[in-house]
RODO-2510 file (C-alpha; in nm, 4 decimals, decimal comma):
residues 344
     n   res          X          Y          Z
     1     m    -0,9521    -1,2931     0,2190
     2     d    -0,6679    -1,0921     0,0536
     3     v    -0,5763    -0,7574     0,1945
     4     r    -0,6486    -0,6062    -0,1394
     5     d    -1,0060    -0,7168    -0,1365
     6     y    -1,0967    -0,6328     0,2192
     7     p    -1,3913    -0,3681     0,2214
     8     v    -1,2487    -0,1493     0,5140
     9     d    -0,9470     0,1030     0,4564
    10     v    -0,7987     0,4094     0,5992
    11     r    -0,6924     0,6766     0,3496
    12     a    -0,4168     0,8784     0,4964
    13     d    -0,2121     1,1486     0,3262
    14     y     0,1619     1,1747     0,4128
    15     p     0,2367     1,5274     0,5127
    16     q     0,5248     1,6964     0,3261
    17     s     0,5966     1,8836     0,6527
    18     s     0,4909     1,8821     1,0345
    19     s     0,4424     2,1469     1,2773
    20     r     0,7038     2,2423     1,5263
    21     l     0,4516     2,4028     1,7396
    22     w     0,2421     2,0802     1,7704
    23     a     0,5281     1,8865     1,8479
    24     v     0,6189     2,1143     2,1587
    25     l     0,2691     2,0774     2,2608
    26     t     0,2713     1,7008     2,2177
    27     i     0,5885     1,6734     2,4248
    28     f     0,4429     1,8756     2,7174
    29     w     0,0854     1,6774     2,6842
    30     i    -0,1012     2,0009     2,6052
    31     k    -0,2240     1,8164     2,2979
    32     w    -0,4555     1,6060     2,5173
    33     l    -0,6125     1,9240     2,6467
    34     a    -0,6928     2,0335     2,2801
    35     l    -0,8639     1,6876     2,2234
    36     i    -1,1017     1,7114     2,5358
    37     p    -1,3901     1,8283     2,3363
    38     h    -1,3498     1,5287     2,0977
    39     w    -1,3304     1,2935     2,4004
    40     f    -1,6333     1,4395     2,5505
    41     c    -1,8273     1,3853     2,2185
    42     l    -1,6894     1,0555     2,1647
    43     i    -1,8078     0,9182     2,4975
    44     f    -2,1870     0,9646     2,3992
    45     l    -2,1291     0,8773     2,0347
    46     g    -1,9523     0,5413     2,1306
    47     i    -2,2581     0,4439     2,3416
    48     a    -2,4738     0,5364     2,0483
    49     q    -2,2670     0,3467     1,8201
    50     f    -2,2832     0,0220     2,0273
    51     v    -2,6791     0,0575     2,0729
    52     v    -2,7084     0,0845     1,6712
    53     a    -2,4628    -0,1748     1,5980
    54     l    -2,6421    -0,4121     1,8196
    55     v    -2,9819    -0,3145     1,6768
    56     a    -2,8684    -0,3661     1,3344
    57     q    -2,7840    -0,7305     1,4211
    58     f    -3,1382    -0,7858     1,5060
    59     i    -3,2414    -0,6330     1,1572
    60     v    -2,9937    -0,8466     0,9778
    61     a    -3,1123    -1,1559     1,1549
    62     f    -3,4759    -1,0926     1,0407
    63     t    -3,4322    -0,9249     0,7245
    64     g    -3,0753    -1,0117     0,5909
    65     e    -2,9844    -0,6677     0,5087
    66     y    -2,7800    -0,4087     0,6927
    67     p    -2,9909    -0,0730     0,6877
    68     e    -2,7835     0,1885     0,5146
    69     g    -2,8709     0,4821     0,7737
    70     m    -2,7398     0,2581     1,0549
    71     h    -2,4442     0,1604     0,8643
    72     a    -2,3612     0,5103     0,7746
    73     f    -2,3880     0,6185     1,1634
    74     v    -2,1640     0,3615     1,2833
    75     t    -1,9264     0,4085     1,0016
    76     g    -1,9147     0,7965     1,0853
    77     v    -1,8498     0,7312     1,4441
    78     l    -1,5667     0,5046     1,3459
    79     r    -1,4239     0,7768     1,1202
    80     w    -1,4409     1,0256     1,3923
    81     q    -1,2543     0,8035     1,6407
    82     t    -0,9943     0,7337     1,3684
    83     r    -0,9296     1,1052     1,2792
    84     v    -0,8703     1,1809     1,6459
    85     t    -0,6267     0,8772     1,6766
    86     a    -0,4451     1,0077     1,3657
    87     f    -0,4259     1,3337     1,4851
    88     f    -0,3032     1,2227     1,8224
    89     f    -0,0272     1,0273     1,6781
    90     s     0,0863     1,3407     1,4733
    91     m     0,0024     1,1656     1,1425
    92     n    -0,1181     1,5147     1,0318
    93     d    -0,1449     1,8508     1,1997
    94     r    -0,4935     1,9358     1,0973
    95     y    -0,7310     1,9617     1,3995
    96     p    -1,0185     1,6923     1,3424
    97     p    -1,3440     1,8156     1,2135
    98     f    -1,6688     1,7638     1,4429
    99     t    -1,8476     1,5751     1,1799
   100     l    -1,9531     1,1866     1,0986
   101     e    -1,9371     1,2764     0,7157
   102     p    -1,6355     1,2440     0,5086
   103     v    -1,4241     1,5748     0,4492
   104     p    -1,2818     1,5617     0,0920
   105     d    -0,9831     1,7724     0,1848
   106     y    -0,9204     1,6346     0,5196
   107     p    -0,5963     1,3820     0,5103
   108     v    -0,7454     1,1228     0,6916
   109     d    -1,0637     0,9280     0,5950
   110     v    -1,2307     0,5781     0,6793
   111     v    -1,4025     0,3782     0,3864
   112     v    -1,6262     0,0973     0,4994
   113     r    -1,8247    -0,0732     0,2034
   114     r    -2,1709    -0,1913     0,3161
   115     p    -2,2323    -0,5666     0,2786
   116     e    -2,4847    -0,6720     0,0253
   117     q    -2,5748    -0,9966     0,1910
   118     p    -2,4628    -1,0059     0,5685
   119     n    -2,4513    -1,3471     0,7468
   120     r    -2,7791    -1,4141     0,9261
   121     t    -2,6231    -1,7034     1,0994
   122     y    -2,3485    -1,4959     1,2504
   123     a    -2,5953    -1,2144     1,3320
   124     i    -2,8010    -1,4561     1,5415
   125     f    -2,5111    -1,6024     1,7279
   126     t    -2,3888    -1,2440     1,7969
   127     i    -2,7130    -1,1359     1,9450
   128     i    -2,7365    -1,4527     2,1736
   129     v    -2,3806    -1,3993     2,3191
   130     e    -2,4350    -1,0158     2,3426
   131     i    -2,7568    -1,0949     2,5519
   132     l    -2,5750    -1,3340     2,7755
   133     a    -2,2897    -1,0969     2,8181
   134     i    -2,5262    -0,8212     2,9248
   135     a    -2,6959    -1,0471     3,1593
   136     g    -2,3712    -1,1657     3,3173
   137     g    -2,2583    -0,8100     3,3694
   138     i    -2,5847    -0,7222     3,5370
   139     w    -2,5659    -1,0115     3,7603
   140     l    -2,1891    -0,9187     3,8471
   141     a    -2,2782    -0,5716     3,9240
   142     v    -2,5590    -0,6868     4,1614
   143     w    -2,3191    -0,9329     4,3323
   144     f    -2,0673    -0,6496     4,3620
   145     v    -2,2945    -0,4135     4,5486
   146     g    -2,3948    -0,6976     4,7869
   147     h    -2,0473    -0,7783     4,8715
   148     t    -1,9210    -0,4126     4,9101
   149     d    -1,7921    -0,4749     5,2658
   150     t    -1,5630    -0,7669     5,1502
   151     f    -1,3937    -0,5397     4,8765
   152     q    -1,3656    -0,2537     5,1261
   153     s    -1,1423    -0,4960     5,3863
   154     l    -0,9473    -0,6193     5,0848
   155     s    -0,8680    -0,2576     4,9837
   156     s    -0,7830    -0,1571     5,3434
   157     t    -0,5352    -0,4520     5,3493
   158     s    -0,3716    -0,3465     5,0370
   159     s    -0,3249     0,0133     5,1722
   160     n    -0,1215    -0,1166     5,4702
   161     g     0,1361    -0,2502     5,2277
   162     s     0,0843    -0,6252     5,2492
   163     n    -0,0266    -0,6373     4,8968
   164     f     0,1336    -0,4792     4,5996
   165     n    -0,0760    -0,3594     4,2860
   166     f     0,0715    -0,2804     3,9714
   167     r    -0,1440    -0,1132     3,6970
   168     f    -0,0301    -0,0066     3,3531
   169     n    -0,2894     0,1696     3,1243
   170     f    -0,1955     0,1715     2,7555
   171     p    -0,4252     0,3229     2,4866
   172     t    -0,3520     0,0985     2,2138
   173     s    -0,6807     0,2208     2,0389
   174     f    -0,9328     0,5015     2,0649
   175     g    -1,2097     0,3194     1,9203
   176     g    -1,5435     0,2525     2,0580
   177     s    -1,6954    -0,0647     2,1975
   178     g    -1,7825    -0,3702     1,9957
   179     l    -2,0069    -0,6886     2,0126
   180     v    -1,8689    -0,9582     2,2508
   181     l    -1,8778    -1,2517     2,0111
   182     r    -1,6864    -1,0655     1,7415
   183     q    -1,4433    -0,9292     2,0166
   184     l    -1,3715    -1,2773     2,1269
   185     a    -1,2925    -1,3848     1,7725
   186     a    -1,0556    -1,0970     1,7410
   187     i    -0,8377    -1,1582     2,0501
   188     p    -0,5440    -1,2849     1,8093
   189     h    -0,5488    -0,9291     1,6650
   190     y    -0,5772    -0,7684     2,0049
   191     i    -0,2579    -0,9524     2,1052
   192     v    -0,0417    -0,8579     1,7940
   193     l    -0,1822    -0,4945     1,8156
   194     l    -0,0773    -0,4702     2,1775
   195     f     0,2893    -0,5356     2,0651
   196     i     0,2585    -0,3112     1,7475
   197     g     0,0963    -0,0378     1,9659
   198     i     0,3931    -0,0358     2,1874
   199     a     0,6311     0,0325     1,8873
   200     a     0,3979     0,2869     1,7658
   201     v     0,3934     0,4951     2,0875
   202     v     0,7856     0,4638     2,1139
   203     i     0,7950     0,6070     1,7369
   204     w     0,5521     0,8878     1,8388
   205     i     0,7489     0,9879     2,1409
   206     v     1,0912     0,9758     1,9516
   207     v     0,9419     1,1528     1,6235
   208     q     0,8336     1,4610     1,8074
   209     w     1,1995     1,5539     1,8648
   210     v     1,2933     1,4741     1,5114
   211     i     0,9945     1,7132     1,3877
   212     l     1,1487     1,9809     1,6105
   213     f     1,4829     1,9684     1,4039
   214     v     1,3770     1,8729     1,0646
   215     a     0,9966     1,9656     1,0462
   216     r     0,9149     1,6257     0,8897
   217     f     0,7689     1,3088     1,0053
   218     p     1,0087     1,0300     0,8442
   219     y     0,8200     0,8269     0,6022
   220     g     0,9186     0,5060     0,7241
   221     m     0,8094     0,5807     1,0913
   222     w     0,4979     0,7463     0,9335
   223     e     0,4112     0,4448     0,7436
   224     l     0,4436     0,1980     1,0553
   225     v     0,2090     0,4340     1,2614
   226     t    -0,0452     0,4525     0,9655
   227     g    -0,0416     0,0872     0,9434
   228     f    -0,1152     0,0514     1,3004
   229     v    -0,4093     0,2770     1,2845
   230     r    -0,5446     0,1139     0,9912
   231     w    -0,5152    -0,2269     1,1429
   232     t    -0,6863    -0,1142     1,4503
   233     t    -0,9683     0,0339     1,2411
   234     r    -1,0294    -0,2821     1,0580
   235     v    -1,0559    -0,4753     1,3739
   236     n    -1,3028    -0,2334     1,5225
   237     a    -1,5159    -0,2261     1,2190
   238     y    -1,5307    -0,6177     1,2322
   239     a    -1,6085    -0,5948     1,6109
   240     l    -1,8960    -0,3560     1,5487
   241     g    -2,0510    -0,5773     1,2660
   242     l    -1,9853    -0,3499     0,9938
   243     v    -1,8368    -0,6436     0,8017
   244     d    -1,8610    -1,0037     0,8273
   245     h    -1,4974    -1,0900     0,6660
   246     y    -1,2269    -1,1578     0,9240
   247     p    -0,9694    -0,8757     0,9211
   248     p    -0,6309    -0,9522     0,7826
   249     f    -0,3072    -0,9379     0,9748
   250     s    -0,1603    -0,6657     0,7718
   251     l    -0,0483    -0,3089     0,7943
   252     s    -0,1111    -0,2679     0,4172
   253     p    -0,3812    -0,0807     0,2510
   254     s    -0,6648    -0,2428     0,0577
   255     v    -0,7919    -0,1832    -0,2749
   256     g    -1,1491    -0,3084    -0,1925
   257     g    -1,2330    -0,0024     0,0218
   258     r    -1,1711     0,2128    -0,2947
   259     e    -1,4144     0,0527    -0,5109
   260     e    -1,7425     0,2100    -0,6481
   261     g    -1,5850     0,5532    -0,6212
   262     l    -1,5937     0,5790    -0,2428
   263     t    -1,2474     0,7446    -0,2330
   264     p    -1,0120     0,8935    -0,4917
   265     v    -0,7291     0,7016    -0,5968
   266     a    -0,4147     0,8276    -0,4366
   267     p    -0,0737     0,8996    -0,6120
   268     p     0,2348     0,7095    -0,5290
   269     p     0,4336     0,8020    -0,2114
   270     a     0,6808     1,0219    -0,4043
   271     a     0,4038     1,2654    -0,4366
   272     g     0,3240     1,2634    -0,0663
   273     m     0,0474     1,0099    -0,0402
   274     w     0,0221     0,6449     0,0746
   275     p     0,1263     0,3763    -0,1494
   276     q    -0,1376     0,2393    -0,3789
   277     v    -0,1299    -0,0883    -0,6021
   278     p    -0,3013     0,0108    -0,9330
   279     p    -0,5479    -0,2537    -1,0624
   280     a    -0,4468    -0,4806    -1,3492
   281     q    -0,5745    -0,3552    -1,6860
   282     p    -0,6763    -0,6141    -1,9326
   283     p    -0,4539    -0,6212    -2,2749
   284     a    -0,6179    -0,4123    -2,5610
   285     p    -0,7611    -0,6402    -2,8265
   286     p    -0,5860    -0,5926    -3,1711
   287     a    -0,7249    -0,3401    -3,4240
   288     p    -0,9115    -0,5100    -3,6887
   289     p    -0,7949    -0,4783    -4,0517
   290     p    -0,9284    -0,1913    -4,2443
   291     a    -1,2251    -0,2887    -4,4959
   292     p    -1,1440    -0,2751    -4,8617
   293     q    -1,2803     0,0272    -5,0369
   294     p    -1,4609     0,0031    -5,3622
   295     a    -1,2594     0,1619    -5,6648
   296     a    -1,3869     0,5103    -5,7500
   297     p    -1,5440     0,5347    -6,1089
   298     p    -1,3369     0,7559    -6,3359
   299     s    -1,4363     1,1151    -6,3016
   300     q    -1,5332     1,3042    -6,6179
   301     a    -1,4362     1,6596    -6,6325
   302     p    -1,7382     1,8743    -6,6803
   303     v    -1,7672     2,0839    -6,9768
   304     p    -1,8263     2,4399    -6,8877
   305     e    -2,1261     2,5952    -7,0326
   306     v    -2,0977     2,9332    -7,1624
   307     p    -2,3931     3,1611    -7,1137
   308     a    -2,6180     3,2646    -7,3959
   309     t    -2,5522     3,6295    -7,3232
   310     q    -2,1692     3,6127    -7,3488
   311     e    -1,9705     3,5935    -7,6607
   312     p    -1,7282     3,2987    -7,6880
   313     p    -1,3775     3,4024    -7,6573
   314     a    -1,2063     3,5280    -7,9470
   315     q    -0,9452     3,2939    -8,1000
   316     a    -0,5937     3,3643    -8,1390
   317     a    -0,4540     3,4596    -8,4938
   318     p    -0,2477     3,1708    -8,6401
   319     q     0,0980     3,2373    -8,6319
   320     p     0,2913     3,2075    -8,9568
   321     a     0,5041     2,8937    -8,9855
   322     p     0,8944     2,9415    -8,9774
   323     p     1,0821     2,9336    -9,2951
   324     e     1,1930     2,5937    -9,3974
   325     a     1,5855     2,5809    -9,4067
   326     a     1,7452     2,5256    -9,7683
   327     p     1,8980     2,1912    -9,8070
   328     p     2,2882     2,1986    -9,8123
   329     s     2,4588     2,2269   -10,1707
   330     v     2,6458     1,9010   -10,2653
   331     p     2,9612     2,0083   -10,4712
   332     e     3,0006     1,8656   -10,8243
   333     p     3,2697     1,6255   -10,9035
   334     p     3,5660     1,7747   -11,1011
   335     q     3,5916     1,7105   -11,4847
   336     p     3,9054     1,5272   -11,6235
   337     p     4,1316     1,7396   -11,8498
   338     t     4,0737     1,7449   -12,1914
   339     p     4,3746     1,6200   -12,4284
   340     p     4,5414     1,8426   -12,6621
   341     g     4,4359     1,8115   -13,0479
   342     g     4,0874     1,7380   -12,9545
   343     g     4,1003     1,3940   -13,1249
   344     v     4,0263     1,0912   -12,9937
***
């Protein structure tokens, strides 16, 4: 499945400025103390999230539908976990709210589209593997209790210096537990996220000193850390059975999670938000030619009617015609002179 169509997404708003005070508290690890109430709540919420996710697989196997209330609860706990992770990585400086519901004005949110037709076969295999894993865990716990003396002798040998133990704890994700079958399928993601998480932690350490001087999280670094949190959230949603589609190997946001009005469309990064690819709009059809209009009949000016009570207007007196100009006189031709004597 293309990353643009994946039904799980993390909306994160890029902060225009970052708090120098929180950067100082992060450098001295005081931020951990501020998040203790959230860690305490998420311990119990994570247990409830796992139980509800497992029970939902039974319902999907028998009815072929994921209950809306269970889906909302598992998604709400995942949303809470993602907000705490984003705050820890300094993606924003607003303290996370104690709620499972989306908060419109909070800069981080998780969107998961509920599947209309979940895979019942996948749910059945998930239940079988989960039951076997729980039975194996109980057997291992009983065996461990029965061999406590052996482990005590091994620990005493290690304390004498004959063995060297090295342990490195790396918090790649603050998400909850998942179903065993889906976690096994997501092992390639866990391997890739391990290395990306190391880079994210290094950036997180370096960027605290950058914030101290410029009071801003560089966008390129912020985008990589946000992509890591987004990728981790998708894998956790898949491991909890919220979606059946295998998560993509990508740090990019998806468009499928924003369908059906689940989250508002974000402006481009220049306005301080995360990048978004606008959906393609179909070309507008050409406008039809205008229909011919019939010719209007010639209008006749109405004759004004004179009321009977009013006299007709008096006609103006005729003006005398101007006098005609006399024709020009033509001179008579000269007479020839009469010869003397008068005779012919």
